[in-house]
Structure formats: C-alpha cells, structure tokens
N, C-alpha and C positions, 0 to 999 in steps of 0.2 A: 503494500500500500505507500503509493508514492505521495505523503503528503506538504503540501508548501510551508515546509519548514520555518524558513527563515521568515514570512510573514508572522511576524507576535500583532501586529496592529488589529484592532476589527475589521472587518469590508462595512459599510453601511447596512447594507440589509442584516451581518450577524448581530449588529448591533442591536439594528432595530427588535430585536427578540425582548434584548432586556429591558431596553426604556420603555414599551406596552408591555410589559408583565405586570399585573395587579394580582393580590394576594387571591381573588374570585377567578381569576385567568392568567394560572399561570402555564405558561408555554414550552413545558417538555413535551417530546413526545415518548414512545415507547411499546410496549409488545409483553405477551404471555408467553415462554419458548414451550411447550410438555416436552416431556420425556418419560423413553420407556425407563424401567424400573428408579430403585433406590439411587441419585449421584450423590456420591459423597463429598461433603459442604468441605473441607482442608482439602480434597485434590482437588476439588472443581476452584477454588483458591491459589492455589500451585499453579491450576493450567496456565488458566490469569496472568500472575505474577511473569509467569514462563516469555508470556508473549505481549504482555503490556510496554516494554521495548517501544513495540512497531505501530504505537500507538499512543504518543508522548501530549500528545493533548489532553489522555487523558491523565494526565500526572498535570497538568495544567491551572489553574486558576486565573479565575477572570476579575483584570486590575482594572479600576475605572483611572481618570489623567485627571488631576488635579483641576480641579474647576468647567473638568467634561471639557476641556478645551483640545479633546482628539480625544476617538472613542478607545475603550478600553485596549490593554493588552494582554497578550499569555504569557503568563510567570512560572514558571514552576514551584508548585509548592513545598516550602519544606519542610511542613510535618504529611506529604501524601503514608496514608494509610492506609490500604489495599482493605482492611478490616471494619473499614469508615466505613467501605464504598457495599460492602458483597456480608450478607446480611442474609440470618437463615429467621423463618417464618415458619410457625408450626399449626398446621389444622386442625378447629377442632374434628372429634369423629362423627360424622362415616367419615370426612374430604370429601365430600359431592362436589361436583364440576361447577353447580349456583352457589357453594361456598367459595369456591375458589373466583367466580366473577365478582362476588361480593369486596374480598380481601385485596382482592387484585385493586377494581376501582377507590376504595379507600387508600390503597398504595399510592395509587399512583395520586390523590390528592396533596395539594399544598404547595408551596414554592420550592425551590431544589435551595439548599445553604453555599450563600453565595463566597462563602470564606471557604469552600477545599473547591474540588476540579467537580465541575457540573454533574456528575450520572451517579445514579445508584441503579445497585441489583438488590433485588430481593428472592433467596434462595425458598420455596416455599412448598413446605414436606409435610406428610402425612396423607395424600391425596389418594383417594382409593385407584386399585387397581394396578398399586404398583406402579406409583408413576410420580414424579418431581417436577414440577414449574421453578420457571424463572421471570420473573417480574422485572421489570430493566424499565431506566425512568432515564433519558435523555435532554435535554438544553435546546432545544432549538438552536439558538446563536454557535451550540458547536458540530450540529450535523442537519441533513434534510433529511426525507425519507431515503432518497437516495445511496448519500454518501454512510449514512443508516447502514443501508443495507448490504455494503460492502463493506460496512464494522463489523457484522455478525459474521460473513467471509473469515474474518480474522480469529476474535473469539469463537469458532466452533472450528470441526475440522472436516475433511470432507471422506473419513474411514474411520473405522473403530480403534486403530490400534494404527495410528497419523507417526510419521516421525519422528525425532524429540527435535526442538524449536532449534538454532542457531544458538551457543551461548551468549549469554547478554553483555554486552560491555558498555559500562556507565563510565560517559565522561562527569567531570566535572562542569557539575548545575552551579547558572548564577544567581545570588539571592534576587529578591523583589524588590527593583530600584527605589531609591529613596525616591522621596514625592517630587523635591524642586529637578530632579533627574527626568524622573518619569515627565514633570512640565515642560521642558526643550525638549526631549523626544518627541515631544507629540506638537509642537510648533515645527519642528525639523520635518518632522512626518505627513500633517499639514498643508508643505509648499511644497513636497517631495508629488504629493499624490494633482494638487494642482497641476504642476507639472506634466504627470500622468496623462491626466483629463486634456490638457491644453496634446497632446503630440495625438491623444484619439483622435480629437476634434477633428485634426490638421490631417491623419491619417485615415479617416470615414468622408473628411470629403473633395480627397484624393480619391479612392474606392469610388463617390458618388459619381466624379466627372466622368471614370472608366465602365463602372453600371450602370445607370442613370438613376441608383438606388440609392437617395440619404435615409442616413435614421431619424431626420425630422417627416421625413416624405410618411419612414415606416408608425414614425408615430403619432403623425394627424392618422393615416391611416387606424392603429386603435382606438384614439378617442372616436373618431367616427364610429366606429364600427360598438363602443359602448357605450355612445351618447343615448341613446333610446332610456339604457336600462339608469343612467343618471337623469332622468327627465325624468322619467316616471318611478315612482317610489313601488317596493315589492310589495307583493298581496303578502300580511306575514300570515306564519305558519303558525298554530297553538304554542309552541315551543320558542318561538323570539320574542325571550323574553330575557330582563339581566339578569343574570349571573349570580349565584352562590358557591362556595366554597367545596360544596359536594356532590362525590359523583355521581353514574352506575353506569355498568356495561354490559350489552347482552351482545355474542359473538353468532356467527353462523360460517358454514364453507361449504363448497359447492364444487365439485370436481370437473377439473382445467378439462381435459376431453369433454365433458357436455359443452362448457366455452369454444371451445373450438367451433361444435359441432354448428350451434347456432350462428357465429361468425361466417361459415362455408353457405350454409342455407341460409343465409337473408343477409351480410353484408357486415362490414364496419367494423371497429374495432375490439380487441377485451378492454378496453372504457368504455364504450358505445353501452357495451355490454351491460355492465357493471352500473353505467347512467340510467340503464331503460330500467331492471331490477329497481335500482333504488328510484325511481319514478313509482313504481309503479303500487309499491310499499307505501309511498308520501301518502297519494293516493285514495288509497286504503287509508290511511290513518288520519287526511283528513276529513273524508266521509266520518269516520267512525264518534271525529267531533265535531259535528254539524255542519262541514264546511261542503258548501256548494265548489266540486267540481268537471264544474262546465266551463269547458275552455280554460280552464285552471291550470297552470304554469309553474311551476316553481323554479327559484334559481338556486344555481349550486354551482361554487367558487370551486373551480380544478386546479391544484399546481399542477405548471410543469415544469420539467427538468429543462434547462436551458443549457448543461456544461459541455463543454466540447471535450470530442475526445481525450482533448492534450490533458483536460482538470480530471478524466476519473482518477479517485480515488481519492483526491483533496477535502476533507473534513469540510464544515462551514457549508453555507448557504447558497447556489446558483437554481431560485427559483424563477417562475412569473406565475398570472394565472390567468385563468379562461372563465369566461362566468356566460355561464348555459342556461338554454332557459328550452327547461324540460317538460313535456306535455303532461302531468300526472292524472287533468283527465280522460287520457287517449285510454279506451277500454282493450282497445284489441294491440298487446305487447311490440305483433310483427310491425305494426303502422310505429306504434311507440318507438319501435329502435331506429327503422326507418327514418322519421323525422330527425333522430336527435343525431344520426351519421349523419344527415345535409346537413344544420347542424353545424356540426362539430368540422367539417370539409370545409364548410366557409368559413368560417373563423382560422383556419387553417391556411386556407388560399390568401386570407387577408393579414397574415401573420400579425395575429394579433397577437401571442405570445411574448415575439420578439418586443417588438413595440412597446407594450406593457411591461416591457424588462428596461429600455431604455428611458421609459417616463420615470419610474424606478429610479433610475443612475441618472436621469438629470433632479428628481428628488435626494439623492447622495449626495449632489454636490451646497445642498443646505451646509452651513457649520456643526459639527456636533453641538456646540453647548445650544443650540437652538433647537435639536434635534432630542436634545435628553431634555430639558424642559417641553417638548411638546407629548413628549410621554410622561406627562405627570397634569395635563388637563384631562378632565372628563371626557373619552370617545364620545364621538356624537352616531344621535340616536342612527340604526343599520337600517337605510332604507332601501339598501343594494342588496344582498344575498339573502337566501333561508340558511343556505346550511352549506361546510368545506367537505367538498369527497374528494379524497387520493388516493391513488391507485399506484404505488409501489413497485413494479415486479421485482419477485426474487428470485432465492437459488432454487433450479427442480428437480433440484436430486437433492438424497436426502445426505442430512449432516448432522453432526457425532459432536458430544462434549462428554470428555474421559470415559468412551465408550460406548457409552448409551444413544442410543437415537433421539432425534427427535421427531417428535410426531403429529406436533402440530405448531401454529406460532399467525398466535393471531393480533394484529397492530392498536393499537390505543394510542388516539390524537389529545391534543387540546382543545377548548374552547373559546372561545372567546367575541366578546359584539355582537353580543345579546343573538348569537345561533348557540340556542341550548341542547343542540345535537348534531353530532359528526360523525362521517360514517368513512374509518379508513380498511385502507383493501391491501392487501399483499396475494402472493404466489409462495405457492414451500411445495417441492417434488408432492407435482403434479391435481394441487389444490389450489383453489383461488379462498379466501380466509378472509369475511367479514367482523370487522369491530365496531360495533352502536354503542358512540359514548357517548352522554348525557346528564346534564345534571337534574335531578330528580324533582326539584322544586319549580322544573319550566317542562320534566316531560321524564311527569314516574309514570307511564305507561310505553314505557325504552322498550319493554320487554316484546309489549304486542307487537311496537313497529319490528321488531324481528320476525316474527310471526310473518307479518304483511311481506316482507319480505323473504323467508323461503316459498312464499303462498307466487307471489310475483315469482322468481326463479324458474318454480316447475312452470308456471303458465306459459311464461317465451318459449321453454323447453318443447313442450309437449304443441307449442302454435305451429313449433318451427322446425317437427318431426323428427326431433332428437330422441332417441334412445338412450332411455336410464342405463347408467354406469353403472356393475356393482364392485366399484370400489369400498374397503370398506373405510367406514370413519373412524377416526383412532384418538379426534381433539375431545375437546371440550363437549355434555353432553348439552343438548340444545336444554333452551332453558323453557316453560311454557308455562302461560298467564290466562286462564281463560273469565275474558271480560267479553260479554255479550255483543256484537252489533253484525249489521246485518254487510253479507262479503260483494261486491258486485256481481255480478254474469253467472251467482249460483248461490245456494245456501251456504248457512255456516258453516253444517256439519261437511258439506264437502271441503268448504275451506281447511278445515282443519285435515280434512284427509290427504288434499295437495303439498299442507303442511307437514303432513309427517315423512309422505314423499320424497322433500326433500332430505330429511335426512340423508 
C-alpha cells in the first residue's frame, strides 16, 4: 500500500470532516466483519502489530495548527498503544445476530477521541454459531470507502496460512512540533499550496486550449445539472429530522450472481440495481407512513470515487457526489431500474462528478481559518436530499484473519444533515452487503425498511427473470419486526413470503 507519507498536511476535503463533525453527527465510517470460529484476541492484536508499520497513518494523531491558520497535520502519537485501539466486547447469552447488530450500533455511537489516532476496533465474542465479530470505526478524515477497502486487504490475509510479514524496521519518529513551529509550517504550507493551485490553473488553461474543455466549463455544466434540485426543495421523508446521538442498525445481503443476472437481463450497473432496490424499499416505507408515492421521487446522494490510477493505495478522501432522483412511486421494478439507469448515464455524460469535484476544489481555496469557523455554525436546513447511499466495491475472494475465514462484511456509515437514515453497500466474496444505519428518534422502524429492501430485491429479481441462487447464508441472521402495513401489488402475507425468499 503506497501512502503519500510525505504529505503531513490535511487536504481541504479531509479537514472538512473534522470541521463539520458534531456529537450528534460523528463522521467515522465502519464495518462489521464476522469470522468463523473463536478468534484469539492476543493473536489478533499481534497480527495487526506485525503489519501496522505498513499503514503509518494508523499510528498518527490529527494535530491542529495554531489558530487554525492551516489545516491539521498528521503527527506520530508518542503514546501509541495498540491495546487502546483494539478492545474486547462479550455478548450476553445466547449471542444472537440481533444482539450483535444492537451492540455494533451502540459501539458506533460517539465521536472518536482526537487525542489518539482516529480509529478503533472491537472484537465481539460470544456470538452464537461459534463465530467472532470485529466492529471497526475509522474517521472519515483518514479514509474514504475506497481507501478503507484497500486497508482491509492489508489488515486481513488472502490465505488461511499466509507467509509471515517482513520484519519491522522502526525509524526514529519525531515528536509533535511545538506550537510556534506548527504556526510557521502552516504559513509556508499555505504559500506552497497557493503556488500549486496557480500551477494547476496554468496547466488546465493549456489543456483547455488543446482539448477545448476547461475546468470552468465542466464546473458550470455540473451547476446546470444540479440547479433544478437547488431551486426545488426536496420532499422530506419521515426520517428527515434533526439527529440525536443514538444509532440503530439493520443489515441485508444478496447474491452477487443474482445482481449480475439482473444487469444482464435489464442493463445498467451494479449501482443502478442498488439504487433501484433502495428506491423500491423507500416507496413502501413512505406508504407505510401514510405518504402518497404517486409520481414521488426520492433524492439520493451517491458518493463517487474520483481517484486517479496513480492515487490507488493512498489514504484520505478522493470522492465527489452525484445527486440522483429515483422514482419511489414506480411500482414496476424493471421500469424503475431503466429510469434510474437513464438518469445516471445522463449525469455521467454531463461529467457531473468531475464538475462537483472542481467546485469543491474551488471551495478548498478558502483560508483554513474560515473553513474551520464555518464548521462551528449551525448547518442550514436540508432541502437538498433525503439520504446518502454509498456503494464501495470490495474483494470478491475469501479473506482470513489469523487463520479464521471472514464470513460476512457489513458496512456502517455516518449520518448527518437531518438525514436520519443512511445506506452503505459493499461487496465481498460473491455477496452484496447492505447496512442501513438510522437514528432511532428519526427512524425507529429501520428494521421494517430492511424488510422492504429484501422485498424490493426479490421483486426486481423475479421481474428480470433471474433464478434464485442457492448460495448459503453465512452472515448475520435477518431481523424481523411485525408491523402491519399494506404492500403495494400484493397482500401483506405475500410480502412476508418475498422477504423470506430474499434471505
């Protein structure tokens, strides 16, 4: 993993996750990894200790510049202790999957301690079926979804009996600089960044003369594509409410072979299929809460990876955003998929993701002190989107830790800006895993939304003419909640059968 280790200073995008974080909206990402067998805690810690030199950022603290004259820097933690980051938790008997989800959501609450490196892991023991879980939390300023997956490939192994890692050579590590030194360093780094921006501007000017395409034109096209969303406030969903510090989690998993079958039959991408299933589930959820879904569209913010090939392996954030309107009121799942595919293809043709990244880069030129002050202001009302859905491709081969096979890998994502539900999606070992994170004060019935997700997938699979695969379920058992509601296109009992079939 090649990290940009010489860059100690945060980028503007990385720093924004620190500035905008609040106690009711902590900005870390995470996951639940479930392993076969009882993983020995000390052996697991030793395994991480043998590899952590490959990811130096995990031994470094975020240190602010005096008066926020510059963005924070990464500095070696003089008190680093792996046992402060990898802890043990034991479930009460019987150790069900429902208990695991409740415990994981509870562990996900709260901000990470900024006086140490911004990550934590919890080995959860006592899980029924002779399994062990690992709940991880990593601050968003340190990784985005893509770099987090690449990190996973270092922490875990591709074999149950891997070769030992190379011996660790620990160089002398400098102490955290004194405040006057950090102040002067920030001034020089600001000057260097301005020169880099001037150089980039000159290069883009030359490129635009050669290709006829300029960064400004790309940014303007992005603004033009998103202007209708800005002008028309979003129709708020029941969960679009101010957030509290509580969290609740519900998870699903689907066969990737079935996803590929749907794509082959109906077109679109994996992400289009994900958005189609999510929109169908949200339509049912809105109906359950008494909302009309006739011509109703939900607005979904979808992060987009904009890493260049030469940036693969670097930590930090390289993401842009697409705002997608999905037809929650469309009852035919294939029509819904094709509508979403047309929408996303149009956004790609307009190069909206690149334009949004350029706009964010322009905002990144604002002095760090002003950016940090902006983070102290109350956020404006959310009139833009209903929720965030992030889909991160993961390894499609089995992984291991100290000889124990990774059975399932569920994503957990942060909530912010009056979006009381978020959907994280990742793939692993021929499965697609969904994690629905919710604030229970905004969405106390998130388990019901998970059932609707299962039903929407089965409906789409059936409408696409794709046979159910017979892959066994190896992860967390499904949660069920009996809440009476009328399913569209079928009676409630039929909906329950579809949910069971989705398992």
